[in-house]
N, C-alpha and C positions, 0 to 999 in steps of 0.2 A: 841353466840354473836347475838344480836338483832339490831345492827346498820349497815346501808348500805348506799352506795352512792345513789342508786335508788331502789325504790320499784315499781314493775310492777304488776298491779292487773289484772288477767285474763290469763289463759293458753291456750286460743284458738290461732288461727294462728296469729292474730295481736300481742298479748302479747308475743308469742314465738319468732316471728321474731324480735320484738323490743328488747327483753331481750338479744337475741343473738348478735345483733348489738351493744348494749351498752356494753356487756361483751367484745366484740372484741376491744373496745376502752380502755380496762383495768379497767373498773369501777367495783365496788363491787355491784352486783345486786341480789335482791331477787325477785323471781317470785312466786306469790301466785295464786293458783288454788283451788277451793273448792272441786273438785272431781277428783280422779285419773282416773276414768272411765267417762270422760267428755262426756256429751250429748249436744253439742252446735252446733252452725252454721258451725263450721269447720268440724265436724264429718259428718254432714248431708248436704254435699255440692257436687256440680258437679265437683268442681276442675277446672273450666274453666279459661283460661288465655287469655283474649281478647286483644291481643297486636295490633289489628287493630283499637281499639276504640278511639285513640287520636283525639281530635277535635281542639286543638290549640298547640302552640309550647311547652308549659309546659307539657301538658298531653301526647303529642307525645313523648317527651323526656323520660317521665316516662315509657311509653309502651316499647320503645326500650331498655331502661336500664333493665327493668324487663325480657324481652325476652332473652337478653344476659346473665343475671344472671342465669336463669333456665337452660341454656345450659350446665353449669358446676356445678350446685348446688349439684347434687348427689355426685360428687367427693369431693366438699368442705365439705359437711356435713357427708361424709363417710357412706351414706345410700341411697339406691335407692328410689327416690321420684316418679318414673315412669312418668317422664315428656316425652311428645311426642307431635307431631303435627298431627292434623287430620282435616277433613272437618267439619265446622260448617254449619248445614243445618237449616235455619230459614224458617219455614213453613208459608205459607200465606193461610188463610181460603178460601174455594172455592167461598164464596160470595164476596170476596174483589178483587179489581183491583190490580194485582201485580205491574203494572207500578207505581201506586200512592204510594204503600207501599215502593217500592224501592227508591223513592225520599227521604224518611225519612232518608236514610243511606248515602246520598250525603255528609253530614257534616264530616264523619269519614275519617281518614287518608287512609284507604284501603276501597274502595267501593266494594260491593259484586257483584258476577255474578248472574244474574237473569236466573233461569232455568225453563223450562216448567215441568209439572208433569212427563212427560215421561223421560225427561233428568235427573230429580231428582231421579227417580226410578232406573236408571242405576247406580247411585252412591250409593244410599241407598235403597236396595231392600225391606226393611221392611216397607217403607212408603206406605200408602194407597193413590194412586194418585187420587182417586175419592173424597177425602176430602180436596184437596188443589188446588189452582189456579196457584201456582208456588212456588218456593223455592229460597231464597237468599243464595248463597254459599260463605263462607269466610274461609280463613286459620285461624286456631285457635290452641291454646295450651291447653294441659290438663295434670293434675297431680293427684296423689292420695292424697286427702286432709289430711287424718289421718296420712299417712306415712310421708308426708311433715311436718306436725306439730310435730310429734315425732322426726323427724330428726333434726329440729331446736332446740328442747329442749335438745336432746342428745349433740348437738354441744355446746349449752349454758353451760351444765354441764361440758363438757370437758374443757371449758374456765375458770372454777372455779366458775360458777354461783351457786346460792343456790335456790332450789325449795322446796316449802312447800305446802302440800295439806291441806289448811285451808281456811275457808270462811271469807272474809272481811265483817265485820258488820258495821264499820264506819271509817271515817277518823279522825285522831287526829290533832288538831290544836288550835291555839290561836291567836286572833286578825288577822284573815285571813291569817295566816301563817300555812301551813300544815307541820307537823313534823313527820308524820308516819301514821300507821293504827292500828286499833284494829280488831283482828280476833276472831273467836269463841274459840280460845285457848290461844292466846298470844298478846302482843303488840310489834310492830316492828317500828323502827325509821329510818328516812332517810331525807336528805336535800331535796330530790326530789321524788315525787310520780306521777305515770302516770296511768291513768285508761284505760284499754284495755278490758273491761268487756262485750263487745258486747251489747246484748239487755238489760243487767242490768246496763249499764253505766249510763243511765238516772236516775235509782233508786238511785245509789250512789251519783250522783250529787245533786239530790233533797234533800238528807239528809243534805247537806250544803247550801240549798236554792239557788243553782246555776241552772239557767234556760238557757240551751243551746238548739239549734235546733237539738237535737238528739232524735230519736224515735226508735220504733221497730215494726216488724210484728211478728205474730205467724205463723210460716211456718211449713208445713207438707209435707212429701214425703214418698214414699215407697222404702225400701231397700230390695233387693233380695239376696239370696245366689248365688253362681256361678251356671250358667246354660249353656247349650250347644248352645242355640240360639246366633247368632253373629250380633251385630249392628256395622256397619262400621264407623259411624260418631257420632257427638254430635248433637242431634235434639232438637231444641227449637222453640218457636213461634217468628215470625217476629214482631208481635205487642205485645209489653211488657206492658200489662195493669198494672202490678205491679208497674212500674215506675210512672204511672199516679196517683195511689192512694197514693204513697209515696209523690209525689209533693203536693197533696192536703193537706197532714198533716201539711204543713207549713202555711196554711191559718189561719187567725185569729180565725175563727169559730172552726176549729179543735184544735188549740192550747189550747183553753179553756177546751176542753174535756180531754186533757192530764193531767190537774191539778186535776182531780177527777177519779182515776183509777176505771175501771169498766170491767165487763165480757161481756158487750154488744158489738156486732160486729158493728163497725162504717162503715167498708167497707171491701170487700174481693174480691179475684180474683183467678181463677184456670188457671194455665198455663201448657200446655202439653209439657213435655220435657223428654228426656231420655239420659243417658250416661252409657256405659258399661266400667268398669275398666278392667285392664289386667288380673285379676283373674277370670273374667267372671260374676261378680256381677253387678247389675244395681242400679242406682238411677232413680226413675220414678216420673214424675209429680211434681207439687208443688202448694199447696194452701197457699196463703198469706192472713192473716186476720189482720186487724187493731183492736186490743183490747188494751185498755190502762192499764189493769191489767196484769202484767207480769206472774202472776200465774193463769190466767183464765183457766177454763177447756174447753175441746172441745169434740164434738161428733165424736169419732174416727171411729166408724162403718160407719157413713154417709160420713165422709170425705174420707175414703178409697174407698168407692163406687164411689164418685164423681171423684176421681183421676183415678180409673180404667176405668170408662166409657169414660173419656176424652182421655186417652191413646188409648182406643179401637178404637176411630174414626180415629186417625192419624197413630198409630202403632198397628194394631189389634193383631199381633202375640204376643205382650208383655202384653196384657190386663190381662191375668189370670196367670201370673207368680207367683210362691210362693214368699211371701215377707211380711214384717211387716211395718206398718205405724209408722213413728217417727215424733216427734215434737221438734222444737227449736225456740228460739228467734233470729231474724236477725236485727241488728242495721242498721239504715240509717239516713242520714241527708236530710231534705226536699229541701234544696237550694244549695247544693254543693256535690262534689264527695266524700268528706271525711272531718273529723274534726281532725286536727293535729296541736298541738302547746301548748303553755302555756295559762292558763286561767287568763284573766284579773282580777285585784283586789285581786288575791290570790298569795302568794309566795309559790313556791314549788309544785304547783299542775298543772298537764298536762293531755291532752286527746289525745288518738290515737285510733280513732274509727269512725264509721259511714260511712264505705266505700261502694260505690256502686259496685265496682269490686275489692274485697279484694286482690285476688291473683295477680292482675296486678299492683295495686297502693301501696300496703303495703310494699313490699320489697325495692323499691328505696326510699320511704319516710322514712322508718326505718333507712336507711343508712344516709339520710340527718339529721334526728332527732338526731342520735348519734353524728354526726359531730357538730351540733349546741350545743349539751349538753357539749361537751368537748373542742370545739375550738372557738365558737362565739355564746354564748347564746343569744345575742341581736338580732341575725338574725332569731331566732325561731319565727314563726308566733304567733300572739296573738289572742285568741278566746274571743269574748265579750259575756257576759251573759246578 
């Protein structure tokens, strides 16, 4: 049977969560993922749940809903997602004024505690206190990204959902009505299709001449095997330069560059971060590059060297851990926290992507999306191309 109520394109965390919530509403859902051994932004993620990051009533409600959801999600999905709470340590470079950096966080629902380097070292002994002028400490959630993704998919299958490992090559439609998708193996039909393809969402939309403000970075980080060294917290930079380059991508000058895919690096940034999962493995560092060609190549040896040198300054004990560099595309929207809703001027086509903080915003928005789909479709937000 190739006919469904909904087709969800993309088996990363956004597609897996949304498929599960749609299936919970009794809908006949097809989840399409091109590779059973997916190497996407979900797999190579820190798994952070920033429930402190609400800045207005709506985002604050999403944060609180998400936090409550994770507290019982392992039981609901019948699989341990390794959710826990730990300290988020946002490091401030030694040359920066910690008081000025701390002011940037006044807008959030929970404001951080500003620690001196000595105080920070008492909480996280692996920090190099000579490399920082201070640390902003926040309560933070963390989970295992791949285990969470797998748990959602298994829950989806138990609800009667259908999962196929096939690559979507194009959308099927006529007169701006989408009726299904063509994969590298079959055609599938549905009244509604939603794109959750992360960094490739823009590519699929462009095939239909749809220009939304969704973009992607080429992101690289190092994954290690389990090791004996223990990191007590999640360490990240207090100055998120990645957000700055993402915001610039919405400028008219940069928008024109996205219409001509290229291997050229438009902008890039290295951010020193580290998280250790419960099995002892680490995610280290992150280089984010703006390249408009999703299949652009990278200099892996140089990029790994840059990450290790950056880690060595802030967390010197971790610099030479055995590990492998990995690459993925990370979707983002330049002018909003996410792009969720039906696409204007098209019938049956939707987007659920572009999250700045996927693990905090995607779960509560997926629940809303499923309710809109089954109870009041007119309330679903519209996205203008």
